[in-house]
N, C-alpha and C positions, 0 to 999 in steps of 0.2 A: 883781405890778407895782402901784404906788399910783396913784390917780387923776391926779396931777399929772403923772407921767412918761408916762402913757397920753395925757394931752392934749398933752403936748410931743410925742410921736411922731405924732399925728394932724395937729398943725400943721404938722410936717415932710413930711407926705406918706406917712407909714409906718404900717401897721397893727400892732398889738399881735402878736407872734409865735404866741400861740395862736389869734389870730384868723385869720392868714396861714395856717397850717397847716390849720385847719378848712376854710378856702376851697380850698385845693389839694387837699385830700382831697375834698371835695365835687364839685370839678370834675372830678378824676380818675374818681370813682364814676359820676357822669353819663355821662362819655364811655365808659368801659368797659360800661355798660349798654346805650348805644348800638350800640357795636360788637357786644356780645355778641347783640344781638337780630338784627344782619345776619350774623353768623357761622354761625347755625343753618341758613339756608335760602337767603340772598340769594346772587347770583352771586359769585364770589370777587373780580371787578374791583371790584364796587359796595363791598366790603369795603375793598379797597386804597385807594380814592378816599377813603373815610372817615375811613380810619385815618391817611392823610397829612394829611387836614385837621386832625385833633386832635393830631397831632404837632407841627403848625405853631401851634397856639395855647399860648404860653408864659405861665405864671404867675410873676411875680417873687415870690420867698420872702420878701424883705424888705418890699415896698409892698404885695404882693398884687394889684397890677396886671397885667392880662392884656394882652399885646400878640402882634403876628402876626409870625412869621418864616417860613422856607422849609423845607419838608420833603418827603421823598422816600421811596418804598418800591422796593427793588432786588432783583434775583434774581442770583444767581451761576450762571453757565452753565458747562456742562462743558468748553468750549473755553478757560476762563480769563477770559472778558470779564463784564462786569456789564451787565444789562439794567434800564433804568428802567420800572418797571409802574405807578406811581402818583406824583403830584407835587402839590404844593399850596403857594401862596405869594403875597405881595402883589405881587412883581415879576414882569412880564410875560416878562421874559428869564431866569427860573429854570425848570429849569436849561436843558433841551432838550427836544425832542418826546418823548412816550410811546414807547417800544419803542427808543429810541437806546441803543446798545451803547457801553460804555466800557472802556477797557483799564486794568487794575488795577497799573500800572506806577507806579513812584515812591511817593512818600509821601502818604497821605491817610488820613482816619479809615475809609473803606471799605477801602482797600487793607489798612489794619491787622487790621481785622475779618476780613477773608478770609484774612489769613495766619495769626492767631492763634485766631480764633473767640472774640473777648473784645471788650467794649465798649472803644472808642477816642475820643480827645477831641483836637483840636487847636486852639490858640488863637494871638491875637496875629499877628504876620506868618507866616502859612502858606507855608511854602518852596514854591517852584513846581519840583516834581521830577516830575511826571508829567501825564497828560491830564486827571485830576480836579481837581489842584491848580491847573492852568492856568485849568481854567474857573471855580473858586471866585476866583482871583486877577483875572479879568475882572470878577466883579461886587463886587470889593472885599469879600470875605468876612473876618469877623474871628474868628468860632468855628464849628467843626465837630464834631458828636458824632454817631457812629454804633454801634448796638448789634446784636448778631447774631440772626438767626431761625433757629432750627433746627426742623425738620420731621422727625420719626421718628428723631431722634439724629442728623441730617445737616445739615450747614450748608447752608442754602436761600437765604439773602440777608440784607439788612440794612435797618434802618429808620434815617433819617438826619435830624438837623436842622441847618440851616445859618443863620447870622445875620450880617448886615452891620452890626449895632449896635457901638458902641464898648464898650458894656457886655457883659461875658462872660454866656454861657447859665449859667443857674442850676445850681448844684451837685447838685440832685436831678434833672437832665434825663437822665442815665443810667438812673437807677431807674424814672423815669417812662416812657422809652422801653422799658425791659425789659419793664414790665407790658403795654405794648401788642403788644411783640413776643411774649411767651407766648400772648396771645390769638389773634395772626394765626398763631403756629404751630398751634394747634388748628384754627382756621378752614381754614388752607391743607390740613393732613392731611386733614380731614373732606371737603373740596371735592375733592381728588384720589381719595379713594375713590369719591366720588359719579361723578367723571368716569371713573373706571377701570370701575364697574360698567356705566354707560352705555356707555362704550366696546365692552366685552364683548357687551353687549346689541346694539349696532349691528353688531359683526361677525359676530354669529350670525344676525343677520337677513339681512345680506348673504350671508353663505355659504349661508344656506337658499335665498335667491332664485336664486343662481347653480346650486346643487345641483338645484334643482327643473327648472331650464331643461335641465341634463345629463341628467336622468331622463326628461323629456319628449322627449330626442333633438333639441333645438333645434340649428339649424346652428352649426357651431364658430365660424364669423365673427360670428354675433350673440352667442354666449357670450362671445368675445373683447371685443366691444365693451362688454357689460354689465360685465365683469371691469374695464376700465379705469374706467368710470363710478363702480362702488363703491369701487375702491380711492382714487380721488381724494377722493371723500367722506369716506371712513375716515380717511384719512392727512393730510388737508389739504395736498396737495402741488400743485405748478403743472401738471406735465404727467406723464401716463402713457400708455406707447404697448407694443403687442404686434407683433413682427415675425414673419413667417413666411419661413423659408429656402427659396428656390425653386431648383430645378435651375439651373446655373451660375453660382451664387454670388449671384444676386439676392436682394433681401429685400423682401417686401409689407408694408405696414401693413395689419393686420386689425383693429386696435381701437385707438382713441386718445381722448383727452381732456386738453383744455388746449392750449396752444401751447409750443413749444419755448423754453425759458429758461435762462439761465445759473444754475450753482449745481452741487451734488453730484448726480451719477447713480449710482443702483443698479441693476446688471443681473443679470437672473436667467435662466439657461438653461431652456428647456422641452423635456424629453426625452420622446420616445415608444419605451419601450423603451432600447434603445442609441442611437437615432436622434436626432441634434440637430435639433428641428424648428423652433424658432425661440427669441426671447428675449424678455422683459418688462423693461421699463425705467421706473424712476420717478426723476424728477428734482424735486428741491426746493431752494428758494432759502436755506434753512437749511442752513449747513455741517456738517460731520462726517459720520460713518458712519450708515447706518440703524439705528435701535434693534433689540434683538432681538425683541421683540414685533411690530415691523413686519415683520420679515423671515419669522416665522412666519405672519402673515395672507398674505404674498405667497406663500409656499411651499403654503398651502392652496388659494389661487387657481389656482396652477401645477398642482397635482394634478387640479383639476377640470377646467382646459383639456385635460390630457393625456389625462384619460379621455374626453371628449367627442370628441376627434380620434381616439382609439383605437377608439371606438365607432362612428365614423362610417367609418372605414377598414375595419373590421370588417364593418359592414353592405354597403358598397360591394363589398368582395369576395365576401360571400355572396350579393348580389344578382347580381353578374356570374357566379358559378360556377351559381346557378340558371338564370340565362339561358343560359348555355351547355348546361346540361343539357337544359332544355326545347327548344332550338333542335337539339341532338343527337337528341333524341326525335322532333321533327318529321320532321327529315331521315331518320331511320331509317323513320319510319313511310311517309313518302313513297316512299322507296327500295322498301320491302317491297311496297307497293301496286304500284309500277310493275313490280316482278319477277314478281309474281303475274299482273299484268294481260299483260304481255308473253311469259310464260313459261308457267306451268301453265294459265293461263285460255285461252290462245290454243290450246294443245295440246288442251284439253278441248272447245273449239268444234270443231276441226279433226276430232277424233274422232268427236264428234257427227255431223258432216256425213258422216263416211266410213261412221259406222254406218247412216245413212239409204240411202247408195248400194249397200249391201253386199248380196249374195245368200245371206250365210251365215244370217243371222238373217231370220226371216218373221213376219208378223202380230204376233200379240201379243208374242212375245218381243222382237222390234225395237222394239215401242212401249214397252215397260218398259225396255229398256236406255237407249233415247235419253232417257226420261223421267227415270231415275236421273242420266244425265249432266246433263240440265237442272237437276235438283236440286242437285248439287254446283256447278254454276256459280251458281245463285242464292245458295248458301250463300257461295261465295268472293267474289261481289259483296258481300254484307253485310257480309264480315269486312273488305273493302277500304275499304267505306264508314267503317266504325268507326275503321279506321287513320288514313284521310285523306279526306274527303269529296271525290269527284271533281268535285262541282257547286261546291264553294268555288274549286278550282283553274281550274275551266272557266268560271264565269259569276259569280264574285264572291260576296261576303259576304251581300249583300241576297237574291240567289236562294237561298242556301245556308240563310238563317235561314228563309226562307218555306217551304223544303221541311220544315224542321224543324217549322214552324207546322201544315201540313198533316198531318203524320203524329202530331200531339200528340192525344190522345184528348179533352182538355179544350178548350172554345172559347177562343181567343187573340185579344185585340185587339192588332195590332201596329202600331208606329210607327216609321220608320226615316228616316234623313237623305237628303236628296237627293243627297248626294256622298260618296264616301269618298277623294277626292283626297287625297294626302299622307299617307295612314295607311299605315303599315308592315305588312308581311305577316304578321310574327309576332303583331301587334296583333290583325290580322282572325283569324287562326286562335285567339288566346286567347279573343275575343269568341264565335266560334263554339261553343267548348266550354263556355264560361260559359252560353250559351243552352240548349245539348244537355243539360248537366247540370241546370241549373234546371228545364227542362220534364218531364225525367225525374222529377226529385224531386217536382214537383207531381202527375204522373200516378200514381206509386208511393204517395205518402204523404200528400198535403194533403187529399184529398177534396173538392176545389175545384169551384165550377160556372164560373167563369170566371177567366182570366188576363190580366193586362195587361202587354204586352212592349214596352218602349222601347229603340231605340239612338240615342244622340245623339252627334253630334261636338261637343264643346265645348273649345275650345282651352284648355290643350294636351292634353286628355284625350279619350278615348272613354268614354263612359257606357253601361253596361247597366243597366236597371232591370228587374226581373222581380216582380210583385205578384200575390198570389191571395187569395181569400177562404176559403181553407181552414181547417183546424183549428190551425194554428200549432204552436208548440213544437220547431221545427227547430233544432238543435244544432250551430253551426258548429265546433264542438270535436270533439265525439263523431263528427259525420257524415263518413265518409271522401270521399263525394262533394264536399261543401262545402270540404273540406281540400284536396282537388285543386283546386277552382277557386281557392281562397286561394293555394296555391304557384305555379299558373300564371300568376296575377295580379301577385302579388309579385314574382315572378322579373322581371317587365318594369319594376317600379319603380311598380306601380298598388297598389291597395287594394280591399279587399272588406267590405263592411258588411252584417250580415243582422240583422234586427228581426223577432222572431217570437214574440208573446205567445200563450200558448195560447187558443185560442177565437177568436182575432182575425186570422188569416191570417198570411203571411208576406211580407216587402219585402226583396229582395235588390238591393244596388246595388254594382256592380264599376265601378271606374274605371282605366283605363290609359293611360299617357302614348301620345299617338299621333304625335309627332314632326311633327304637321300644321302646316304653314305657314297663317298667318291669310289669310284670302282676303277678308273682309268682305263675301261676297256674299249672306249672309243667305237661304240655301237653305230653302225650306219643306219640313218633312218630309211625306213621302205616308203613306197610312194603308192597311192591308190587312186584312181579316177572316181570321181563321184557317180558316174555311170556304172559303176560294177554291181 
């Protein structure tokens, strides 16, 4: 181009073609660099917003002038609607709030992209044949260009520019938008992978937290509540609830997060074996079915709930069975003790009296026979005390424990509560045998110089604490005596803890639910020495 023609074009407000092309290329290069910097690590929404702004800055290919039009980035959803994810423009009424959803009915650039997967342009008097074209008509749009955005070879959405200027959008608008769309495709794919990795990490962390609660035997109701909170956070839904089916057809909410809202609801049954235990519901304002990945997460949570409920049921059945065994054993002991006392023991007493009154045996022979009978009676009384101590039935737990303390060869410091009101008979028997076995272990194995024994009623438990200064090293697993204590205590829903480091003595703490009603009396415990 000669200098006179160049000056003529400049006077007319038009740049030389080579200068305009250079300006366009430089502008696009800077824009792509800015977007490329965001595509690497910035949140995807920030990239969408920046992309919409760059799309709206149009360079006239004839004059090189830059002017602003309206632009947007939209996502095509599985239900056939389009969601606006970013917008930019000089008009405040363009186009609608972010997140608004549009039907792809009728004819529009976006509808054509959705149907064909290719760039589309509408110019002049755009026909009003659908929701999008009606919106464009309301702002007097004269030109509309949209290009597809593909992510992993799937049509994801579109990038759109709309102008209300009489002049048509430049001929290079499609190619320019396609360059931005290609960058968006890479960024969206990368962001989706990052989100997927983060989602999997969050799911694993949530499942680990719930599984830990199940392993620690947390109550099922507490686990159900945690599951609703974890699912709501993972899935981003409005409402999660867990219902337990009760006898009679009623349903009880055992876990909930959010508030009941309209939308699609997914229901998942909770089965314990073949029994329908309850149902888990997830409600979302988003239409359509629950995605497969979400169903897998829900299924994992249901499996954990079923495991927790099954474990609790099994534990309750085991505890009830052990309690029945202990109760039956105690009843058998009492019956045996009563039969001995009322039967053989009474007959031997009568025989001893008859022998002393008889004339058949005299002198030394009579004395030896009577002594043998007395010895048999002593053995029988000892046997009956081992089966069920008479002092416990006759005088109560405090007297029975004092009797054990008096017969212990190691000095014992004893602390007792002022009252046993409200404590079940089975609990008293369990406490008696805990003390008896513990003191026997001290006498046989501990080589202790002193024992501290405390019984306390602490709602809702009765606590038995036995401490000695002996050699330690007691094994709650290997020792049959301690195992017997544990079985008896746990059968009543209690617990046994033994701390016995070698060379540092032994501390045994047993807790048994007392079924005691709170009295608030604050009774002070009395104290007694083992030498009493």
